[in-house]
N, CA, C, O and the ligand as a Tripos MOL2 file, in Angstrom:
@<TRIPOS>MOLECULE
protein
  217   215    55     0     0
PROTEIN
NO_CHARGES

@<TRIPOS>ATOM
      1 N           8.8590   -5.6180  -19.8670 N.3       1 MET1
      2 CA          8.2410   -6.9820  -19.9300 C.3       1 MET1
      3 C           6.8070   -6.9920  -19.4080 C.2       1 MET1
      4 O           6.1430   -8.0230  -19.3070 O.2       1 MET1
      5 N           6.3520   -5.7110  -19.0690 N.am      2 ALA2
      6 CA          4.9410   -5.6490  -18.5850 C.3       2 ALA2
      7 C           4.0110   -6.1320  -19.5160 C.2       2 ALA2
      8 O           3.0580   -6.8480  -19.2060 O.2       2 ALA2
      9 N           4.3130   -5.6890  -20.8440 N.am      3 LYS3
     10 CA          3.3800   -6.1690  -21.9490 C.3       3 LYS3
     11 C           3.2740   -7.7130  -22.0420 C.2       3 LYS3
     12 O           2.2020   -8.2890  -22.2330 O.2       3 LYS3
     13 N           4.3940   -8.3030  -21.9010 N.am      4 PHE4
     14 CA          4.4030   -9.6820  -21.9720 C.3       4 PHE4
     15 C           3.5030  -10.3960  -20.8450 C.2       4 PHE4
     16 O           2.7200  -11.3130  -21.0940 O.2       4 PHE4
     17 N           3.7050   -9.8980  -19.6940 N.am      5 GLU5
     18 CA          2.9700  -10.3890  -18.5240 C.3       5 GLU5
     19 C           1.4520  -10.2060  -18.7730 C.2       5 GLU5
     20 O           0.6490  -11.0960  -18.4920 O.2       5 GLU5
     21 N           1.0980   -9.0400  -19.3000 N.am      6 GLU6
     22 CA         -0.3390   -8.7490  -19.5360 C.3       6 GLU6
     23 C          -0.8680   -9.7930  -20.5190 C.2       6 GLU6
     24 O          -1.9550  -10.3490  -20.3560 O.2       6 GLU6
     25 N          -0.0630  -10.0290  -21.5320 N.am      7 ALA7
     26 CA         -0.5500  -10.9850  -22.6380 C.3       7 ALA7
     27 C          -0.6650  -12.4220  -21.9610 C.2       7 ALA7
     28 O          -1.6080  -13.1600  -22.2460 O.2       7 ALA7
     29 N           0.2590  -12.7720  -21.1150 N.am      8 GLN8
     30 CA          0.1800  -14.0670  -20.4410 C.3       8 GLN8
     31 C          -1.1280  -14.1920  -19.5650 C.2       8 GLN8
     32 O          -1.8290  -15.2030  -19.5230 O.2       8 GLN8
     33 N          -1.3490  -13.0540  -18.8900 N.am      9 ALA9
     34 CA         -2.5430  -12.9920  -17.9480 C.3       9 ALA9
     35 C          -3.7700  -13.1390  -18.7970 C.2       9 ALA9
     36 O          -4.7060  -13.8310  -18.3960 O.2       9 ALA9
     37 N          -3.8090  -12.5110  -19.9710 N.am     10 ARG10
     38 CA         -4.9780  -12.5920  -20.7490 C.3      10 ARG10
     39 C          -5.2050  -13.9910  -21.3780 C.2      10 ARG10
     40 O          -6.3240  -14.4750  -21.5460 O.2      10 ARG10
     41 N          -4.0050  -14.6110  -21.7180 N.am     11 LEU11
     42 CA         -4.1400  -15.9080  -22.3280 C.3      11 LEU11
     43 C          -4.6190  -16.9740  -21.3160 C.2      11 LEU11
     44 O          -5.3490  -17.9090  -21.6440 O.2      11 LEU11
     45 N          -4.1690  -16.7720  -20.0950 N.am     12 TYR12
     46 CA         -4.5100  -17.8710  -19.1190 C.3      12 TYR12
     47 C          -5.6680  -17.5070  -18.2740 C.2      12 TYR12
     48 O          -6.1610  -18.3280  -17.5010 O.2      12 TYR12
     49 N          -6.1080  -16.3240  -18.3930 N.am     13 LYS13
     50 CA         -7.3350  -16.0030  -17.6050 C.3      13 LYS13
     51 C          -8.5070  -16.6100  -18.1580 C.2      13 LYS13
     52 O          -8.7100  -16.6140  -19.3720 O.2      13 LYS13
     53 N          -9.3150  -17.1400  -17.2970 N.am     14 ASP14
     54 CA        -10.5880  -17.8070  -17.7100 C.3      14 ASP14
     55 C         -10.4190  -19.1270  -18.5420 C.2      14 ASP14
     56 O         -11.3690  -19.6480  -19.1270 O.2      14 ASP14
     57 N          -9.2350  -19.5930  -18.5540 N.am     15 VAL15
     58 CA         -9.0120  -20.8900  -19.2140 C.3      15 VAL15
     59 C          -8.9310  -22.0110  -18.1310 C.2      15 VAL15
     60 O          -8.0590  -22.0240  -17.2620 O.2      15 VAL15
     61 N          -9.9350  -22.9700  -18.2580 N.am     16 MET16
     62 CA         -9.9850  -23.9850  -17.3280 C.3      16 MET16
     63 C          -9.5800  -25.3300  -17.9630 C.2      16 MET16
     64 O          -9.8240  -25.6080  -19.1370 O.2      16 MET16
     65 N          -8.9710  -26.1060  -17.1370 N.am     17 ILE17
     66 CA         -8.5880  -27.3810  -17.6980 C.3      17 ILE17
     67 C          -9.3720  -28.5140  -16.8870 C.2      17 ILE17
     68 O          -9.3840  -28.4850  -15.6560 O.2      17 ILE17
     69 N          -9.9850  -29.4520  -17.5670 N.am     18 CYS18
     70 CA        -10.6780  -30.5100  -16.9660 C.3      18 CYS18
     71 C          -9.6150  -31.3980  -16.2430 C.2      18 CYS18
     72 O          -8.5450  -31.7290  -16.7530 O.2      18 CYS18
     73 N         -10.0450  -31.7480  -14.9790 N.am     19 LYS19
     74 CA         -9.0270  -32.5460  -14.2470 C.3      19 LYS19
     75 C          -9.0230  -34.0040  -14.7040 C.2      19 LYS19
     76 O          -8.0660  -34.7400  -14.4620 O.2      19 LYS19
     77 N         -10.0510  -34.3870  -15.3340 N.am     20 LYS20
     78 CA        -10.1400  -35.7900  -15.7910 C.3      20 LYS20
     79 C          -9.5430  -36.0370  -17.0570 C.2      20 LYS20
     80 O          -8.7460  -36.9670  -17.1840 O.2      20 LYS20
     81 N          -9.8850  -35.2100  -18.1190 N.am     21 CYS21
     82 CA         -9.3290  -35.4680  -19.4590 C.3      21 CYS21
     83 C          -8.5130  -34.3080  -20.0360 C.2      21 CYS21
     84 O          -8.0440  -34.3520  -21.1730 O.2      21 CYS21
     85 N          -8.3650  -33.2830  -19.2180 N.am     22 LYS22
     86 CA         -7.3920  -32.1850  -19.6260 C.3      22 LYS22
     87 C          -7.9370  -31.4250  -20.8410 C.2      22 LYS22
     88 O          -7.1460  -30.8510  -21.5890 O.2      22 LYS22
     89 N          -9.2420  -31.3980  -21.0620 N.am     23 THR23
     90 CA         -9.7510  -30.6390  -22.0670 C.3      23 THR23
     91 C          -9.8160  -29.1620  -21.6380 C.2      23 THR23
     92 O         -10.1380  -28.8650  -20.4870 O.2      23 THR23
     93 N          -9.5130  -28.2500  -22.5510 N.am     24 LYS24
     94 CA         -9.5150  -26.8600  -22.1620 C.3      24 LYS24
     95 C         -10.9270  -26.3390  -22.3900 C.2      24 LYS24
     96 O         -11.6250  -26.7530  -23.3160 O.2      24 LYS24
     97 N         -11.3320  -25.4010  -21.5000 N.am     25 ALA25
     98 CA        -12.6670  -24.8620  -21.5790 C.3      25 ALA25
     99 C         -12.4320  -23.3490  -21.2010 C.2      25 ALA25
    100 O         -11.6700  -23.0240  -20.2910 O.2      25 ALA25
    101 N         -13.1170  -22.4780  -21.9400 N.am     26 LYS26
    102 CA        -13.0320  -20.9930  -21.6750 C.3      26 LYS26
    103 C         -14.2680  -20.6840  -20.7460 C.2      26 LYS26
    104 O         -15.4200  -20.7180  -21.1790 O.2      26 LYS26
    105 N         -13.9600  -20.3870  -19.4760 N.am     27 ALA27
    106 CA        -15.0180  -20.0210  -18.5960 C.3      27 ALA27
    107 C         -14.3740  -19.3750  -17.3500 C.2      27 ALA27
    108 O         -13.1850  -19.5700  -17.0940 O.2      27 ALA27
    109 N         -15.1090  -18.6620  -16.6360 N.am     28 SER28
    110 CA        -14.5770  -17.9430  -15.4630 C.3      28 SER28
    111 C         -14.5990  -18.9080  -14.3370 C.2      28 SER28
    112 O         -15.3280  -19.9000  -14.3410 O.2      28 SER28
    113 N         -13.7550  -18.5890  -13.3350 N.am     29 MET29
    114 CA        -13.6800  -19.4470  -12.1700 C.3      29 MET29
    115 C         -14.9950  -19.4280  -11.3790 C.2      29 MET29
    116 O         -15.3520  -20.4190  -10.7420 O.2      29 MET29
    117 N         -15.6960  -18.3230  -11.4220 N.am     30 GLN30
    118 CA        -16.9920  -18.1980  -10.8630 C.3      30 GLN30
    119 C         -17.9230  -19.2570  -11.4120 C.2      30 GLN30
    120 O         -18.6540  -19.8990  -10.6570 O.2      30 GLN30
    121 N         -17.9020  -19.4370  -12.6720 N.am     31 LYS31
    122 CA        -18.8610  -20.3360  -13.3130 C.3      31 LYS31
    123 C         -18.5570  -21.8410  -12.8890 C.2      31 LYS31
    124 O         -19.4530  -22.6680  -12.7180 O.2      31 LYS31
    125 N         -17.2580  -22.0980  -12.7450 N.am     32 VAL32
    126 CA        -16.8080  -23.3990  -12.2520 C.3      32 VAL32
    127 C         -17.2700  -23.6700  -10.9050 C.2      32 VAL32
    128 O         -17.7540  -24.7590  -10.5960 O.2      32 VAL32
    129 N         -17.1220  -22.6370  -10.0420 N.am     33 LEU33
    130 CA        -17.5190  -22.7230   -8.6440 C.3      33 LEU33
    131 C         -19.0550  -22.9160   -8.4420 C.2      33 LEU33
    132 O         -19.5200  -23.5780   -7.5130 O.2      33 LEU33
    133 N         -19.7230  -22.3480   -9.2920 N.am     34 ARG34
    134 CA        -21.2180  -22.5570   -9.2330 C.3      34 ARG34
    135 C         -21.6820  -23.8030   -9.9120 C.2      34 ARG34
    136 O         -22.8810  -24.0810   -9.9500 O.2      34 ARG34
    137 N         -20.7360  -24.5860  -10.4660 N.am     35 GLY35
    138 CA        -21.1100  -25.8280  -11.0750 C.3      35 GLY35
    139 C         -21.7680  -25.7120  -12.3950 C.2      35 GLY35
    140 O         -22.5080  -26.5820  -12.8550 O.2      35 GLY35
    141 N         -21.4390  -24.4880  -13.0450 N.am     36 LYS36
    142 CA        -22.1970  -24.3000  -14.3550 C.3      36 LYS36
    143 C         -21.3460  -24.8870  -15.5800 C.2      36 LYS36
    144 O         -21.8250  -25.0630  -16.7000 O.2      36 LYS36
    145 N         -20.1730  -25.1360  -15.2620 N.am     37 LEU37
    146 CA        -19.3050  -25.5730  -16.3670 C.3      37 LEU37
    147 C         -19.1760  -27.0750  -16.4180 C.2      37 LEU37
    148 O         -18.7140  -27.6910  -15.4570 O.2      37 LEU37
    149 N         -19.5620  -27.6580  -17.4880 N.am     38 LEU38
    150 CA        -19.4160  -29.1280  -17.7180 C.3      38 LEU38
    151 C         -18.3840  -29.3260  -18.8200 C.2      38 LEU38
    152 O         -18.3470  -28.6000  -19.8140 O.2      38 LEU38
    153 N         -17.5800  -30.2980  -18.6120 N.am     39 CYS39
    154 CA        -16.5860  -30.5910  -19.5980 C.3      39 CYS39
    155 C         -17.3640  -31.2190  -20.8360 C.2      39 CYS39
    156 O         -18.2010  -32.1130  -20.7140 O.2      39 CYS39
    157 N         -16.9950  -30.6570  -22.0090 N.am     40 LYS40
    158 CA        -17.7160  -31.1120  -23.1950 C.3      40 LYS40
    159 C         -17.2250  -32.5040  -23.6090 C.2      40 LYS40
    160 O         -17.8950  -33.1580  -24.4090 O.2      40 LYS40
    161 N         -16.1320  -32.9610  -23.1190 N.am     41 ASN41
    162 CA        -15.5980  -34.1920  -23.4450 C.3      41 ASN41
    163 C         -16.0690  -35.2700  -22.5770 C.2      41 ASN41
    164 O         -16.5320  -36.2970  -23.0730 O.2      41 ASN41
    165 N         -15.9780  -35.0980  -21.2600 N.am     42 CYS42
    166 CA        -16.3530  -36.2410  -20.3810 C.3      42 CYS42
    167 C         -17.4390  -35.8170  -19.4600 C.2      42 CYS42
    168 O         -17.8820  -36.6420  -18.6620 O.2      42 CYS42
    169 N         -17.9450  -34.5160  -19.5000 N.am     43 GLY43
    170 CA        -19.0530  -34.1790  -18.7160 C.3      43 GLY43
    171 C         -18.8340  -34.0160  -17.1890 C.2      43 GLY43
    172 O         -19.7930  -33.8750  -16.4290 O.2      43 GLY43
    173 N         -17.6410  -34.0390  -16.7890 N.am     44 LYS44
    174 CA        -17.3290  -33.7530  -15.3280 C.3      44 LYS44
    175 C         -17.2690  -32.2420  -15.0220 C.2      44 LYS44
    176 O         -17.1600  -31.3780  -15.8930 O.2      44 LYS44
    177 N         -17.3460  -32.0270  -13.7880 N.am     45 LYS45
    178 CA        -17.4490  -30.5630  -13.3430 C.3      45 LYS45
    179 C         -16.1580  -30.2030  -12.5970 C.2      45 LYS45
    180 O         -16.0650  -29.1750  -11.9270 O.2      45 LYS45
    181 N         -15.2100  -31.0560  -12.7340 N.am     46 GLN46
    182 CA        -13.9750  -30.7710  -11.9510 C.3      46 GLN46
    183 C         -12.9650  -30.0810  -12.8840 C.2      46 GLN46
    184 O         -12.4460  -30.6660  -13.8350 O.2      46 GLN46
    185 N         -12.7270  -28.8530  -12.5680 N.am     47 PHE47
    186 CA        -11.7340  -28.0810  -13.4290 C.3      47 PHE47
    187 C         -10.6870  -27.4480  -12.4980 C.2      47 PHE47
    188 O         -10.8640  -27.2640  -11.2940 O.2      47 PHE47
    189 N          -9.6360  -27.1530  -13.1510 N.am     48 ARG48
    190 CA         -8.6220  -26.4010  -12.4610 C.3      48 ARG48
    191 C          -8.2780  -25.1900  -13.4540 C.2      48 ARG48
    192 O          -8.3540  -25.3380  -14.6740 O.2      48 ARG48
    193 N          -7.9160  -24.0540  -12.8900 N.am     49 PRO49
    194 CA         -7.5050  -22.9970  -13.7850 C.3      49 PRO49
    195 C          -6.2020  -23.2380  -14.3820 C.2      49 PRO49
    196 O          -5.3400  -23.8920  -13.7950 O.2      49 PRO49
    197 N          -6.0280  -22.7030  -15.5860 N.am     50 LYS50
    198 CA         -4.6990  -22.8410  -16.2110 C.3      50 LYS50
    199 C          -3.8590  -21.6760  -15.7980 C.2      50 LYS50
    200 O          -3.9480  -20.5890  -16.3690 O.2      50 LYS50
    201 N          -3.1040  -21.8870  -14.8790 N.am     51 ARG51
    202 CA         -2.2420  -20.7950  -14.2830 C.3      51 ARG51
    203 C          -0.8610  -21.3140  -14.0070 C.2      51 ARG51
    204 O          -0.1570  -20.7850  -13.1470 O.2      51 ARG51
    205 N          -0.4960  -22.2520  -14.6600 N.am     52 LYS52
    206 CA          0.8560  -22.9150  -14.4090 C.3      52 LYS52
    207 C           1.9480  -22.0180  -15.0330 C.2      52 LYS52
    208 O           2.0780  -21.8780  -16.2490 O.2      52 LYS52
    209 N           2.6980  -21.4400  -14.1280 N.am     53 ALA53
    210 CA          3.8740  -20.7050  -14.5740 C.3      53 ALA53
    211 C           5.0850  -21.5190  -14.6930 C.2      53 ALA53
    212 O           5.4570  -22.1510  -13.7040 O.2      53 ALA53
    213 N           5.7270  -21.5760  -15.7630 N.am     54 LYS54
    214 CA          6.8280  -22.4650  -15.8560 C.3      54 LYS54
    215 C           8.1080  -21.9510  -15.1790 C.2      54 LYS54
    216 O           9.1310  -22.6350  -15.1930 O.2      54 LYS54
    217 ZN        -13.2170  -33.7740  -19.1220 Zn       55 ZN55
@<TRIPOS>BOND
     1     1     2 1
     2     2     3 1
     3     3     4 2
     4     3     5 am
     5     5     6 1
     6     6     7 1
     7     7     8 2
     8     7     9 am
     9     9    10 1
    10    10    11 1
    11    11    12 2
    12    11    13 am
    13    13    14 1
    14    14    15 1
    15    15    16 2
    16    15    17 am
    17    17    18 1
    18    18    19 1
    19    19    20 2
    20    19    21 am
    21    21    22 1
    22    22    23 1
    23    23    24 2
    24    23    25 am
    25    25    26 1
    26    26    27 1
    27    27    28 2
    28    27    29 am
    29    29    30 1
    30    30    31 1
    31    31    32 2
    32    31    33 am
    33    33    34 1
    34    34    35 1
    35    35    36 2
    36    35    37 am
    37    37    38 1
    38    38    39 1
    39    39    40 2
    40    39    41 am
    41    41    42 1
    42    42    43 1
    43    43    44 2
    44    43    45 am
    45    45    46 1
    46    46    47 1
    47    47    48 2
    48    47    49 am
    49    49    50 1
    50    50    51 1
    51    51    52 2
    52    51    53 am
    53    53    54 1
    54    54    55 1
    55    55    56 2
    56    55    57 am
    57    57    58 1
    58    58    59 1
    59    59    60 2
    60    59    61 am
    61    61    62 1
    62    62    63 1
    63    63    64 2
    64    63    65 am
    65    65    66 1
    66    66    67 1
    67    67    68 2
    68    67    69 am
    69    69    70 1
    70    70    71 1
    71    71    72 2
    72    71    73 am
    73    73    74 1
    74    74    75 1
    75    75    76 2
    76    75    77 am
    77    77    78 1
    78    78    79 1
    79    79    80 2
    80    79    81 am
    81    81    82 1
    82    82    83 1
    83    83    84 2
    84    83    85 am
    85    85    86 1
    86    86    87 1
    87    87    88 2
    88    87    89 am
    89    89    90 1
    90    90    91 1
    91    91    92 2
    92    91    93 am
    93    93    94 1
    94    94    95 1
    95    95    96 2
    96    95    97 am
    97    97    98 1
    98    98    99 1
    99    99   100 2
   100    99   101 am
   101   101   102 1
   102   102   103 1
   103   103   104 2
   104   103   105 am
   105   105   106 1
   106   106   107 1
   107   107   108 2
   108   107   109 am
   109   109   110 1
   110   110   111 1
   111   111   112 2
   112   111   113 am
   113   113   114 1
   114   114   115 1
   115   115   116 2
   116   115   117 am
   117   117   118 1
   118   118   119 1
   119   119   120 2
   120   119   121 am
   121   121   122 1
   122   122   123 1
   123   123   124 2
   124   123   125 am
   125   125   126 1
   126   126   127 1
   127   127   128 2
   128   127   129 am
   129   129   130 1
   130   130   131 1
   131   131   132 2
   132   131   133 am
   133   133   134 1
   134   134   135 1
   135   135   136 2
   136   135   137 am
   137   137   138 1
   138   138   139 1
   139   139   140 2
   140   139   141 am
   141   141   142 1
   142   142   143 1
   143   143   144 2
   144   143   145 am
   145   145   146 1
   146   146   147 1
   147   147   148 2
   148   147   149 am
   149   149   150 1
   150   150   151 1
   151   151   152 2
   152   151   153 am
   153   153   154 1
   154   154   155 1
   155   155   156 2
   156   155   157 am
   157   157   158 1
   158   158   159 1
   159   159   160 2
   160   159   161 am
   161   161   162 1
   162   162   163 1
   163   163   164 2
   164   163   165 am
   165   165   166 1
   166   166   167 1
   167   167   168 2
   168   167   169 am
   169   169   170 1
   170   170   171 1
   171   171   172 2
   172   171   173 am
   173   173   174 1
   174   174   175 1
   175   175   176 2
   176   175   177 am
   177   177   178 1
   178   178   179 1
   179   179   180 2
   180   179   181 am
   181   181   182 1
   182   182   183 1
   183   183   184 2
   184   183   185 am
   185   185   186 1
   186   186   187 1
   187   187   188 2
   188   187   189 am
   189   189   190 1
   190   190   191 1
   191   191   192 2
   192   191   193 am
   193   193   194 1
   194   194   195 1
   195   195   196 2
   196   195   197 am
   197   197   198 1
   198   198   199 1
   199   199   200 2
   200   199   201 am
   201   201   202 1
   202   202   203 1
   203   203   204 2
   204   203   205 am
   205   205   206 1
   206   206   207 1
   207   207   208 2
   208   207   209 am
   209   209   210 1
   210   210   211 1
   211   211   212 2
   212   211   213 am
   213   213   214 1
   214   214   215 1
   215   215   216 2
@<TRIPOS>SUBSTRUCTURE
     1 MET1         2 RESIDUE 1 A MET
     2 ALA2         6 RESIDUE 1 A ALA
     3 LYS3        10 RESIDUE 1 A LYS
     4 PHE4        14 RESIDUE 1 A PHE
     5 GLU5        18 RESIDUE 1 A GLU
     6 GLU6        22 RESIDUE 1 A GLU
     7 ALA7        26 RESIDUE 1 A ALA
     8 GLN8        30 RESIDUE 1 A GLN
     9 ALA9        34 RESIDUE 1 A ALA
    10 ARG10       38 RESIDUE 1 A ARG
    11 LEU11       42 RESIDUE 1 A LEU
    12 TYR12       46 RESIDUE 1 A TYR
    13 LYS13       50 RESIDUE 1 A LYS
    14 ASP14       54 RESIDUE 1 A ASP
    15 VAL15       58 RESIDUE 1 A VAL
    16 MET16       62 RESIDUE 1 A MET
    17 ILE17       66 RESIDUE 1 A ILE
    18 CYS18       70 RESIDUE 1 A CYS
    19 LYS19       74 RESIDUE 1 A LYS
    20 LYS20       78 RESIDUE 1 A LYS
    21 CYS21       82 RESIDUE 1 A CYS
    22 LYS22       86 RESIDUE 1 A LYS
    23 THR23       90 RESIDUE 1 A THR
    24 LYS24       94 RESIDUE 1 A LYS
    25 ALA25       98 RESIDUE 1 A ALA
    26 LYS26      102 RESIDUE 1 A LYS
    27 ALA27      106 RESIDUE 1 A ALA
    28 SER28      110 RESIDUE 1 A SER
    29 MET29      114 RESIDUE 1 A MET
    30 GLN30      118 RESIDUE 1 A GLN
    31 LYS31      122 RESIDUE 1 A LYS
    32 VAL32      126 RESIDUE 1 A VAL
    33 LEU33      130 RESIDUE 1 A LEU
    34 ARG34      134 RESIDUE 1 A ARG
    35 GLY35      138 RESIDUE 1 A GLY
    36 LYS36      142 RESIDUE 1 A LYS
    37 LEU37      146 RESIDUE 1 A LEU
    38 LEU38      150 RESIDUE 1 A LEU
    39 CYS39      154 RESIDUE 1 A CYS
    40 LYS40      158 RESIDUE 1 A LYS
    41 ASN41      162 RESIDUE 1 A ASN
    42 CYS42      166 RESIDUE 1 A CYS
    43 GLY43      170 RESIDUE 1 A GLY
    44 LYS44      174 RESIDUE 1 A LYS
    45 LYS45      178 RESIDUE 1 A LYS
    46 GLN46      182 RESIDUE 1 A GLN
    47 PHE47      186 RESIDUE 1 A PHE
    48 ARG48      190 RESIDUE 1 A ARG
    49 PRO49      194 RESIDUE 1 A PRO
    50 LYS50      198 RESIDUE 1 A LYS
    51 ARG51      202 RESIDUE 1 A ARG
    52 LYS52      206 RESIDUE 1 A LYS
    53 ALA53      210 RESIDUE 1 A ALA
    54 LYS54      214 RESIDUE 1 A LYS
    55 ZN55       217 GROUP 0 **** ****
């Protein structure tokens, strides 16, 4: 199952979700922390990483 986990990690790595409108954005956490990432939908800088394991 290692392959599957790797694929999951790749899929969810660097995918951020806007906390306001839940728009997905591809960017690293570093970029978010530096305030370089703006939501293209609502313009907010509040993101959370998409790392929800079901
Ligand atoms: Zn947004």
